[in-house]
C-alpha positions in Angstrom: 138.3 -2.7 -103.1 135.0 -4.1 -105.7 133.2 0.0 -105.4 136.9 1.4 -106.7 136.9 -1.5 -109.4 133.3 -0.7 -110.1 134.1 3.7 -110.4 137.1 2.7 -112.9 135.1 0.4 -115.4 132.5 3.3 -114.9 135.2 6.2 -115.5 136.8 3.8 -118.7 133.1 3.2 -120.4 132.3 6.9 -120.0 135.6 7.9 -121.7 134.8 5.3 -124.5 131.2 6.5 -125.6 132.8 10.4 -125.6 135.7 9.8 -128.1 135.1 11.9 -131.5 134.6 9.6 -134.5 135.3 10.8 -138.0 133.3 11.4 -140.6 132.1 7.9 -142.6 134.5 7.9 -146.1 133.0 7.1 -149.4 133.9 4.1 -150.9 136.8 4.0 -153.2 136.0 4.1 -157.2 136.8 0.4 -158.6 139.1 0.2 -161.7 137.3 0.5 -164.9 133.8 2.4 -163.2 132.6 5.9 -164.0 132.4 7.0 -160.0 130.4 10.1 -158.9 129.8 10.9 -155.4 127.1 13.4 -154.3 127.5 15.1 -150.5 125.0 16.8 -149.5 124.1 18.4 -146.3 122.0 16.8 -144.2 119.9 13.1 -144.6 117.2 14.5 -146.6 119.6 15.0 -149.2 117.9 18.4 -150.1 121.0 20.6 -150.7 124.0 19.0 -152.4 127.2 20.5 -151.2 129.7 18.6 -153.1 130.5 16.0 -155.7 133.6 13.8 -157.0 133.2 12.8 -160.2 135.8 10.0 -161.5 135.9 9.6 -164.9 137.0 6.1 -166.9 140.3 8.1 -168.2 141.0 9.1 -164.6 140.3 12.8 -165.3 139.2 13.9 -161.6 136.5 17.0 -160.8 135.8 18.0 -157.3 134.1 21.2 -156.0 132.1 21.7 -152.6 133.0 20.2 -149.2 132.1 16.4 -148.1 130.1 15.4 -145.7 128.4 12.2 -144.2 125.5 12.6 -146.4 126.4 10.6 -149.8 124.9 9.2 -152.8 126.7 6.8 -154.9 126.6 6.1 -158.4 128.9 3.7 -159.9 128.6 2.5 -163.6 131.2 0.0 -166.0 133.2 1.4 -168.2 
């Protein structure tokens, strides 16, 4: 009985570890800020692969692809 419970607990723990996770999301741009999010291909930030530029007037410029490797720049309007 105890052996069966231990096996069930081990299987449950392995299932939790194997669950896929979503990539991290960039933070939302605060009101009255100009925000630029730059996306890179790796943790060394050597190759830029995308950009999201949110201007003070609400204009949004986006190109490329997103990744988990980002630089955030926020500037008050």
